Backbone as JSON Lines, residues from 0, in Angstrom:
{"i":0,"aa":"X","n":[80.47,153.08,24.08],"ca":[80.27,153.08,25.07],"c":[78.98,152.0,25.44]}
{"i":1,"aa":"X","n":[77.96,152.53,26.23],"ca":[76.71,152.03,26.41],"c":[75.51,152.14,25.9]}
{"i":2,"aa":"X","n":[74.29,151.08,25.03],"ca":[73.4,151.37,24.28],"c":[72.51,150.81,24.8]}
{"i":3,"aa":"X","n":[71.19,151.86,24.55],"ca":[69.83,151.4,24.85],"c":[69.01,151.28,24.32]}
{"i":4,"aa":"X","n":[68.48,149.79,24.03],"ca":[67.18,149.8,22.84],"c":[66.19,150.61,22.62]}
{"i":5,"aa":"X","n":[65.5,150.39,21.8],"ca":[64.2,151.69,21.61],"c":[63.29,150.97,22.86]}
{"i":6,"aa":"X","n":[63.01,149.64,23.05],"ca":[62.1,149.22,23.92],"c":[62.47,149.48,25.66]}
{"i":7,"aa":"X","n":[63.76,149.78,25.88],"ca":[64.08,150.4,27.1],"c":[64.75,151.7,27.23]}
{"i":8,"aa":"X","n":[64.78,152.86,26.1],"ca":[64.04,154.1,25.99],"c":[62.65,154.7,26.2]}
{"i":9,"aa":"X","n":[61.52,153.46,25.57],"ca":[60.74,154.09,25.75],"c":[60.02,153.45,27.4]}
{"i":10,"aa":"X","n":[60.61,153.06,28.02],"ca":[60.27,152.25,29.28],"c":[60.8,153.55,30.33]}
{"i":11,"aa":"X","n":[62.19,153.76,29.97],"ca":[62.73,154.86,30.51],"c":[61.9,156.39,30.37]}
{"i":12,"aa":"X","n":[61.47,157.02,29.57],"ca":[60.64,158.07,29.28],"c":[59.2,157.9,29.99]}
{"i":13,"aa":"X","n":[58.5,156.5,29.9],"ca":[57.33,156.58,30.62],"c":[57.82,156.42,32.47]}
{"i":14,"aa":"X","n":[58.64,156.31,32.64],"ca":[59.39,156.31,33.96],"c":[59.51,157.62,34.53]}
{"i":15,"aa":"X","n":[60.11,158.51,33.5],"ca":[60.47,160.02,33.8],"c":[59.51,160.65,34.19]}
{"i":16,"aa":"X","n":[58.52,160.32,33.25],"ca":[56.92,161.06,33.5],"c":[56.17,160.63,34.66]}
{"i":17,"aa":"X","n":[56.04,159.24,34.97],"ca":[55.72,159.04,36.28],"c":[56.24,159.32,37.6]}
{"i":18,"aa":"X","n":[57.58,159.99,37.83],"ca":[58.28,159.98,38.74],"c":[58.68,161.31,38.38]}
{"i":19,"aa":"X","n":[58.15,162.19,37.79],"ca":[57.85,163.56,37.49],"c":[59.54,164.02,37.25]}
{"i":20,"aa":"X","n":[60.17,163.15,36.71],"ca":[61.59,163.36,36.74],"c":[62.36,163.76,35.04]}
{"i":21,"aa":"X","n":[61.42,164.22,34.45],"ca":[61.91,164.67,33.03],"c":[63.13,165.42,32.76]}
{"i":22,"aa":"X","n":[63.33,166.19,33.82],"ca":[64.29,167.42,33.5],"c":[65.65,166.62,33.84]}
{"i":23,"aa":"X","n":[66.08,165.14,34.41],"ca":[66.95,164.78,35.07],"c":[67.28,163.57,33.92]}
{"i":24,"aa":"X","n":[68.65,163.39,34.01],"ca":[68.97,162.23,33.19],"c":[69.64,161.03,33.98]}
{"i":25,"aa":"X","n":[69.34,159.62,33.38],"ca":[69.2,158.51,33.77],"c":[70.93,158.49,34.32]}
{"i":26,"aa":"X","n":[71.19,157.84,35.54],"ca":[72.56,157.54,35.98],"c":[72.78,156.13,35.92]}
{"i":27,"aa":"X","n":[73.82,155.72,35.6],"ca":[73.84,154.24,35.25],"c":[75.01,153.6,35.9]}
{"i":28,"aa":"X","n":[74.85,153.09,37.2],"ca":[76.12,152.45,37.5],"c":[76.28,150.68,37.49]}
{"i":29,"aa":"X","n":[77.76,150.49,37.67],"ca":[78.48,149.45,37.58],"c":[79.36,148.99,38.7]}
{"i":30,"aa":"X","n":[79.76,147.84,39.55],"ca":[80.38,147.37,40.39],"c":[80.79,145.85,40.14]}
{"i":31,"aa":"X","n":[81.54,145.55,40.77],"ca":[81.96,144.24,40.99],"c":[81.58,143.78,42.04]}
{"i":32,"aa":"X","n":[80.83,142.74,42.26],"ca":[80.76,142.24,43.75],"c":[81.8,141.32,44.12]}
{"i":33,"aa":"X","n":[82.01,140.93,45.3],"ca":[82.48,140.19,46.03],"c":[82.84,138.51,45.04]}
{"i":34,"aa":"X","n":[82.09,138.52,44.28],"ca":[82.24,136.95,43.85],"c":[82.72,137.17,42.09]}
{"i":35,"aa":"X","n":[82.87,138.64,41.79],"ca":[83.24,138.9,40.44],"c":[82.2,139.15,39.59]}
{"i":36,"aa":"X","n":[81.19,139.09,39.97],"ca":[79.76,139.52,38.92],"c":[79.42,141.11,39.08]}
{"i":37,"aa":"X","n":[79.17,141.64,37.79],"ca":[78.52,143.08,38.11],"c":[76.99,143.08,38.38]}
{"i":38,"aa":"X","n":[77.25,144.24,39.4],"ca":[76.03,144.56,39.94],"c":[75.75,145.71,39.15]}
{"i":39,"aa":"X","n":[74.55,146.19,38.9],"ca":[74.1,147.39,38.17],"c":[72.98,148.14,39.38]}
{"i":40,"aa":"X","n":[72.98,149.39,38.78],"ca":[72.17,150.2,39.7],"c":[71.74,151.24,38.63]}
{"i":41,"aa":"X","n":[70.51,151.98,38.7],"ca":[69.77,152.67,37.81],"c":[68.73,153.99,38.48]}
{"i":42,"aa":"X","n":[69.17,155.07,38.16],"ca":[67.94,156.19,38.94],"c":[68.59,157.39,37.79]}
{"i":43,"aa":"X","n":[67.13,158.39,38.32],"ca":[67.4,159.65,37.5],"c":[67.99,160.56,38.85]}
{"i":44,"aa":"X","n":[68.92,161.35,37.85],"ca":[69.97,161.99,38.82],"c":[70.5,163.36,37.93]}
{"i":45,"aa":"X","n":[71.05,164.37,38.71],"ca":[71.92,165.14,38.31],"c":[72.99,164.95,37.72]}
{"i":46,"aa":"X","n":[73.7,165.62,36.83],"ca":[74.87,165.43,36.49],"c":[76.36,165.98,37.43]}
{"i":47,"aa":"X","n":[77.01,165.52,37.81],"ca":[78.47,165.85,38.46],"c":[78.99,165.97,37.63]}
{"i":48,"aa":"X","n":[80.55,166.67,38.12],"ca":[81.38,167.27,37.24],"c":[82.18,166.48,36.81]}
{"i":49,"aa":"X","n":[82.48,164.88,37.29],"ca":[83.57,164.0,36.57],"c":[82.44,163.07,35.6]}
{"i":50,"aa":"X","n":[81.41,162.94,35.32],"ca":[80.4,162.25,34.69],"c":[80.73,161.89,33.28]}
{"i":51,"aa":"X","n":[80.57,161.18,32.8],"ca":[80.9,160.69,31.56],"c":[79.32,161.07,30.98]}
{"i":52,"aa":"X","n":[79.06,161.39,30.02],"ca":[77.66,161.8,29.56],"c":[77.74,161.13,27.93]}
{"i":53,"aa":"X","n":[76.6,160.26,28.11],"ca":[76.17,159.8,26.92],"c":[74.81,159.52,26.34]}
{"i":54,"aa":"X","n":[74.36,160.02,25.05],"ca":[72.88,159.61,24.56],"c":[73.04,158.37,23.65]}
{"i":55,"aa":"X","n":[71.52,157.98,23.97],"ca":[71.74,156.69,23.13],"c":[69.98,156.83,23.22]}
{"i":56,"aa":"X","n":[69.22,156.51,22.23],"ca":[68.07,156.62,21.65],"c":[67.37,157.95,22.4]}
{"i":57,"aa":"X","n":[67.98,159.03,22.07],"ca":[67.39,160.14,22.52],"c":[67.59,160.31,24.53]}
{"i":58,"aa":"X","n":[67.75,159.43,25.0],"ca":[68.4,159.08,26.29],"c":[69.51,159.95,26.99]}
{"i":59,"aa":"X","n":[69.55,160.5,27.73],"ca":[70.87,160.95,28.27],"c":[71.48,160.18,29.45]}
{"i":60,"aa":"X","n":[72.62,159.55,29.2],"ca":[73.23,158.67,30.42],"c":[74.18,159.49,31.29]}
{"i":61,"aa":"X","n":[73.94,159.35,32.7],"ca":[75.14,159.87,33.16],"c":[75.9,158.8,33.76]}
{"i":62,"aa":"X","n":[77.29,158.26,33.57],"ca":[78.09,157.37,34.03],"c":[79.48,157.84,35.11]}
{"i":63,"aa":"X","n":[79.4,157.62,36.03],"ca":[80.66,158.08,36.77],"c":[81.82,157.21,36.39]}
{"i":64,"aa":"X","n":[83.03,157.99,36.77],"ca":[84.33,157.42,36.31],"c":[84.62,155.92,36.47]}
{"i":65,"aa":"X","n":[84.15,155.43,38.13],"ca":[84.38,153.88,38.18],"c":[83.42,153.11,37.55]}
{"i":66,"aa":"X","n":[82.44,153.56,36.88],"ca":[81.85,152.6,36.29],"c":[82.0,152.29,34.7]}
{"i":67,"aa":"X","n":[82.8,153.57,34.06],"ca":[83.02,153.52,32.54],"c":[83.14,152.25,32.17]}
{"i":68,"aa":"X","n":[84.59,151.76,32.67],"ca":[85.26,150.28,32.28],"c":[84.06,149.17,32.04]}
{"i":69,"aa":"X","n":[83.31,149.15,33.37],"ca":[82.35,147.78,33.3],"c":[81.28,148.55,32.26]}
{"i":70,"aa":"X","n":[80.83,149.27,31.77],"ca":[79.76,149.73,31.24],"c":[80.03,149.34,29.2]}
{"i":71,"aa":"X","n":[81.51,149.78,29.31],"ca":[81.79,149.75,27.98],"c":[81.29,148.71,26.78]}
{"i":72,"aa":"X","n":[80.44,149.15,25.96],"ca":[80.11,147.85,25.15],"c":[78.82,147.27,25.68]}
{"i":73,"aa":"X","n":[78.21,147.44,26.66],"ca":[76.97,147.49,26.99],"c":[75.73,147.38,26.52]}
{"i":74,"aa":"X","n":[74.72,146.91,26.83],"ca":[73.57,147.13,26.02],"c":[72.72,147.17,27.5]}
{"i":75,"aa":"X","n":[71.54,148.09,27.18],"ca":[70.34,147.53,28.26],"c":[69.16,147.56,27.34]}
{"i":76,"aa":"X","n":[68.38,146.61,27.98],"ca":[67.24,146.56,26.98],"c":[66.09,146.23,28.43]}
{"i":77,"aa":"X","n":[65.17,146.18,27.69],"ca":[63.81,146.22,28.81],"c":[62.67,144.8,27.98]}
{"i":78,"aa":"X","n":[62.76,143.83,28.31],"ca":[62.05,142.42,28.0],"c":[61.24,142.06,28.99]}
{"i":79,"aa":"X","n":[60.91,140.72,28.58],"ca":[59.83,140.04,29.36],"c":[60.31,138.83,29.3]}
{"i":80,"aa":"X","n":[61.2,138.26,30.41],"ca":[61.68,137.32,30.53],"c":[60.83,136.15,30.72]}
{"i":81,"aa":"X","n":[59.73,136.32,31.48],"ca":[58.15,135.16,32.19],"c":[57.19,136.61,31.86]}
{"i":82,"aa":"X","n":[56.35,135.76,31.32],"ca":[55.22,136.32,31.0],"c":[54.35,137.16,31.7]}
{"i":83,"aa":"X","n":[54.61,138.44,31.9],"ca":[53.81,139.36,32.47],"c":[54.63,139.94,33.62]}
{"i":84,"aa":"X","n":[56.37,139.53,33.65],"ca":[57.24,140.02,33.81],"c":[58.22,140.99,33.34]}
{"i":85,"aa":"X","n":[57.86,142.21,32.87],"ca":[58.89,142.72,32.03],"c":[60.06,143.59,33.21]}
{"i":86,"aa":"X","n":[61.25,143.27,32.73],"ca":[62.11,144.08,33.29],"c":[63.44,144.76,32.5]}
{"i":87,"aa":"X","n":[64.05,145.6,33.12],"ca":[65.34,145.59,32.58],"c":[66.59,144.6,32.87]}
{"i":88,"aa":"X","n":[67.33,144.82,31.46],"ca":[68.59,143.65,31.64],"c":[69.55,144.35,30.93]}
{"i":89,"aa":"X","n":[70.74,144.1,31.33],"ca":[72.03,144.03,30.64],"c":[72.67,143.5,30.01]}
{"i":90,"aa":"X","n":[72.91,143.45,28.7],"ca":[74.03,142.42,28.1],"c":[75.29,143.17,27.89]}
{"i":91,"aa":"X","n":[75.86,142.31,28.98],"ca":[77.59,142.82,29.09],"c":[78.42,141.88,28.88]}
{"i":92,"aa":"X","n":[79.39,142.53,27.86],"ca":[80.42,141.26,27.73],"c":[81.68,141.24,28.38]}
{"i":93,"aa":"X","n":[81.61,142.48,29.61],"ca":[82.29,142.49,30.38],"c":[82.21,141.82,31.75]}
{"i":94,"aa":"X","n":[81.0,141.33,31.8],"ca":[80.24,140.75,32.93],"c":[80.97,139.02,32.78]}
{"i":95,"aa":"X","n":[81.51,138.61,33.9],"ca":[82.02,137.23,33.68],"c":[81.25,135.92,33.41]}
{"i":96,"aa":"X","n":[79.79,136.67,33.81],"ca":[78.82,135.38,33.5],"c":[77.95,135.4,32.19]}
{"i":97,"aa":"X","n":[78.29,136.61,31.56],"ca":[78.05,136.87,29.97],"c":[78.18,135.58,29.1]}
{"i":98,"aa":"X","n":[77.13,135.01,28.47],"ca":[77.53,134.01,27.75],"c":[77.19,134.54,25.96]}
{"i":99,"aa":"X","n":[78.31,134.53,25.16],"ca":[78.06,135.09,23.9],"c":[77.13,134.07,23.22]}
{"i":100,"aa":"X","n":[76.22,134.5,22.31],"ca":[75.43,133.78,21.43],"c":[76.44,132.62,20.74]}
{"i":101,"aa":"X","n":[76.04,131.47,20.44],"ca":[76.68,130.44,19.4],"c":[76.41,130.88,18.19]}
{"i":102,"aa":"X","n":[77.39,130.92,17.58],"ca":[77.54,131.31,16.07],"c":[76.81,129.73,15.35]}
{"i":103,"aa":"X","n":[75.34,130.28,14.42],"ca":[74.98,129.56,13.7],"c":[75.36,128.62,12.46]}
{"i":104,"aa":"X","n":[75.51,127.29,12.27],"ca":[76.14,126.6,11.71],"c":[75.29,126.32,10.2]}
């Protein structure tokens, strides 16, 4: 299913404490836009009856039925792509814009 890196888990815990959301789970959603690119959303939420529940790095994730297929095999990471600009990123083989790493020769 979906994997969270240790760096992402640490930032999620910090966000939960800052937002007083420690008793809630993290909902992750994905959908295809009009161009066929996956758009993502995240936020703390309560579990719905038809949610898939996944635990990674000690974080409980909620995924609605419509997002499961798009998120299967994806990784959520927290990185600094530009100096001083850390952010969450999804590494998702299901995304048409995802470019797998080239093997080293």
